[in-house]
N, C-alpha and C positions, 0 to 999 in steps of 0.2 A: 504494500500500500504506500503510495507516494505521500510525501510530507509537503505541507504548504511552504510557499516561498518566504524566506526570511527577509524582512525589509531592514535595510541598514542605511542610515543617513550618510550621504556622501558629501554634504556641505555643512558649513558652520552657520548656525542661525545668527542673524544680525541682531544687535542690541536695539532697544527702543529708540535711543538717540539717533542711531544710524538710519533706522527706518523713517524717522521724522524728517531727516535731512535728504533722503533719497527722493528725487522727483518721480512721480508716477503720472502716466498719461493714459487717457482713454481714447481709443480710436473707434468712432461710431459712424453710422450712416444716419442721415437726416432725410426723412421723407422716403418717397419711392425712388429707387435707383435701379439701374440695369445689372445684369449678371457680371459684366466686366468691372463695374465700379465696386460691386460687392466683393469680387476677388481682389481688387486693389486694396480694399479695406483690410482683408485678411492678410495680404502681403505686408502692409504697413504695420500691422500688429506684430508680425514676426520680427520686423526691424526693431520695434520698441521693446521686445522681450529682454529680460524677464520682468520688467517693471510696468506691466500692463495686463489687462484682462484679455487673454487670448481667446477665450471661449465665450465672450459676452454675447448674449442674444438680445439685442435691443428690439423694441417695437417701433412700428411706423409712426405711431402717435406720441412717442417720447419727445419731450422738449428739453431745452437747456436747463430749465429749473429742476427737472427730475434728476439730472446728473449732479447739479449743485447740491441738492438736498442730501445726497449720500457721499459727497466728496470729503467731508470732514471725517466721517467714520472710516473711510477707506484710504485716507491720506492722498487723495488725487490732487495734483497740482496743475495739470494741463489737460486740455481736451482738444482732439482733432476731429472735426466733423466734415464728412464728405457729403455733398449733395449734388444732384443732377437736375438740370433744367433743359429746355429746348435749345438754349444758347451754348450749353456745354457742361463741363464738370467743374465744381467749385470746392475749395478747401478753406475751412476756418480753423485757425489755431488761436486758442484763447487761454489765458491764465485764470485759474479759478482761485477765489471767487469774485474778484473785483476787476479783472482785465489786466492788460489791454487785449484787444482782439485784432488779429491779422487776417485779412481777406485775400485769398489767392484764387486765381483762375488757373486751372490745370490745362495748359495748352495741349500737352500730349503726355502719354504715359505708356509704359510697357510692363507687363506683369512678370512675375518671377519665372514662370514656366517659359515665357517667350525668351527671356535672357539666357536661361540655361540651355534652350534648344539651339542657340547660336554657337555654343561652345563645343569643342571636340571632346573635352574631358571635363564635364561639369562637376563642381564640388558640392556634395550634399552630405551634411552631417548635423544631426540635431544637437550634438554636444556644444556647438559653437554658440547656441542661443542661451546657454546658461549664465553667461556674463553679459554685461551691458556693452554696447559698441563704443568705440572712440569717435569723437566728432571732429571733423576738419572743416573750417570755414575759410574759403579761398576768395580773395579779391573783394572782401567786404570793407576793409579799412582804406582810408585815404582822405585827404583834405577836401577833395572834390565830391565826396559822397554826402548824400543828404542825411537828415536826422532820422528818416524812416529806416535807412539801412542800419544805423546804430541800434535802433529799437529792435529791428529784426534780428540783429546779431545777438543781442542780450536774450531775446526770447528763445532763439534756437539753442543757445548755449545752456540755458536753464532747463531745457527739456531733458537733458541727459545728465547722469551723475558726474560730478567733478572727480578728477583723479589726483592722487597724491603719488608722484613717482617714487618717493622715498620708501613707501610702504606697499606699493602696488606689486602684485605678482605678474611676472611676464606672461605666464600662461593664461591670464585673464584677458589679454589683448588679442582677441580672436577675430573681431570684426571692426569695420570702419564705415562710418557714415559721412559722406562728402556733400557739402553744399557749396556750389561754385556760382559766383555772380558774374554774368556775362555783360561787360560794359557795352558791347555793340548792340545787343538786343534788349538789355534790361531784364533778362530772365534769370531765374535761379534754377540751376541744374541740380537734381537730387540723384545720388548714386549710393549703392550699398555693396560693400566688398567684404571678402574674407582674407585674412592674412595667411599667406602660404610661405613656408620656409623650406628651402631645398639646398642640397649640398652644392659646393662650388669646386672648380678645378678638376672635374672628372668628366668623362664622356657620357653621352646619353645612355649607352649600354650599362656602364658601371652605375650610373644614377638609378637605373631601373633595379639593379641588384640590391642597391642600398635601401631604396624606398619600398620595394616590394615585400609583402609579407611572406610570399612563397618564392622559392628559387625558380627563375624562368627556365623553360625547357631548352636543353642543349642538344636535342636529338639531331638537329640538322647541321651540327658543327663537329669537326674532328678535334678541335682544341678550343679552349676558352679564349685564346688570343684572337681567333676568328670572330668570336662574338663581340669582343671589345673593339677590335680594329674596324669591324664592319660599319660601325656608327661613330667613327672617330671624329667626323666633321660635326661642327656645332649646328644644332637645329635653330629654328627661329626663336624659340623660347629661351634657348641658351644664350643667344646674342643679347637678349634683353637683360640678362644677369651680368651687367657690367660691374666695374669696381665700385661705382657709386651705390650699388645695391647690396654690396657685401658688408656684413656686420659680424661682430664677435658677440656671441650670445652671453649676456651677463648672468643668466640663470638657465636652468633646464626648461626647455620649451616642449610643447605638445608635439608628438610625432616621433618617428623612428630615428634614433641616434642623434637627436637634437639636444646634446648635452652642453653643459656650461663650458665656456671658453672655446667652443667650436666655431669655425668660419661657416657662415651660411648666407645664402642669397634670399632676400625678402622681396616678395612680390604680392600684388593685390589681384585677386580673382573675383570678378563680379558675381554677385548673388541675385541682384534684382530686389525690388522693382526699380524702374527709372521713372522720373517725373520731370517735367519742365513747367515751372511755376512762374506766374506773373503777379506781382503784388498790386492789388487794385485799391485797397482802402485799409486804413488803420483807425480803430476806434479806441477811446480811452477806457471805456468800461467793458463789461462782459456782454458782447453783442449789442451794445448801446453806448450812449455817451457822446462826448465831443469827437468829431471827425478830425483826427490829427493829420491825416494825409489822404488825398484822393488822387488817383491817377489822371482823371479827366476833368474834375471840378476843382476850381480854385476860388475862394471867397475873399472879399476885401475885409479890412479890419472892422468896418462898421457892421458888415453882415455877421462876422464872428461875434461881435459884442451883442448884437441883437439876439442871436441864437443863444448866447449864454444867459441873457436876461430871461428869455422865454423858458429856458430850462430851469433856471432858478425859481421862477414863478411856479412852474409845474411841481418842482420838488417841495416848495413851501405848501402848496395846496394839498399834496399827498400827505405831508406831515400833519397838517391841520385836520384832515379827514381821519387820519390814524388816531390822533388824540381824541377826536369826538367819538369814534367807535369805542375806544378804550373807556371813555367816560360813560357811555351808554351801557357797556357791559358791566362796569362797576356799579352803576345805579341799579341795574336789574338784579345783580347779585344781592345788593343791600335790601331791595324790596322782597326778594325771595327769603332772605334770612329773617326779616321782620315778620313776614307772613307765617313762617314756620314757628317763630317764637309765639305769636298770637294764637296759633292753633294749639301749641303745647299748653299755653295758659288756659285756654278754654277747656281742653281735655282735663287739666288738673282741677278746674272748677267743677266740671261735671262729676269727677270722681269724688270730690268733697261733698257735693250735693247728694250723692248716693249714700254716703255714710251718715249724713244727717237725716235724710228722709228714708224710711224703711221701704215703702212701696216703690219709690223711684219712678212714679208715673210721668213726671215732667221731663226727666232726662233721657230715659230709654227710648221713648218714641222718637226723640230728636236724633239720637244716634242711629236708630234703625232707618229713619227717613234719609239720613245723610248717606248711610251705606247703600240704601236702595238707589239713591240718586246716582252715586258713583257706578253702581252696577248697571244702571240703565244707560249711562253714557257708554260704558264698555260694550254693552249689547248693541247699541245703536251703531257704534263703530264697525261692528261685524255684520251689520245689515239685518239684525233681527227686528221683526215687526212687532212682536209682542214679547213682553218679559214680565214675569211676576216673581217676586221674592217671597220666600217663605218666612 
């Protein structure tokens, strides 16, 4: 008879302080979207692992307030909402609970499966998603860049956990997320890679022997030298492994024979998905508030001041109505308490009258009538035409 599988923890649980500092992001769909956008949401969730809800099943009628209501208990710091209209696919990235919110238009995208199909030897391993990816922001800084790019830079950086090189393990650096700003088009290119480490200074045949788990077949060779010399010329991938890609491993790394102080070539292999984003608008609040940036609309100083005054009036009216509602609720609670106290006093008087008067002819009929009245109301609520109390 077989025994059940023994579960053993292979990771160290984080402390509460580390959990509170770690950013967590929700990747959700908003409204009705097509099959391709739904797969894109699934792929982006894989990018954000392990600090996201990978198996979240949202509803079509879920709104932003529904996610904000549970953000405090789950420690959610950001939300990425994909939506689809007749004009195209949109992406909102917001900081919970007070904003700001970045509005992007997804000009084009490619799913993970599409990226892997283009590769001759695609890399697939679920173990790389156990640690957070490293983030690279390229071409976002500069004196000629606007304030919206600085805000975008801070938002994208805070979506991923910060790293401390002095205490970080080299084996945790398994993936890379790249955001590249294109000056010519004004677009933001999104890419997702895995870090691949390979031996250097050896031929392609020897590299296969080193990296392979099983010894390759030598049935077609008379001597091992034929196997080594047959592929002595460098392949296209070996040409990419130049001196600028060679590093000395400071720690043991994941993979075969990747030990400390060994020379290795580091490359990036794409995992997908790909996206080309265009920043359309920036709002100060959570999907509301002042419009800090708009790609097509620019307002004068007078228009901004007028909009600020109207917004202040709206907030003042909302606060006044909230105070009035709280005052009404407090007044109704006070009336209810006073009615309960008066009813308790009347009951006490009735009990005192029963002890003074032995037959109790005045008090009992009143109580019976009162109970009958209550019972009659209940019967009427259920639609009874006739009701008689014994």
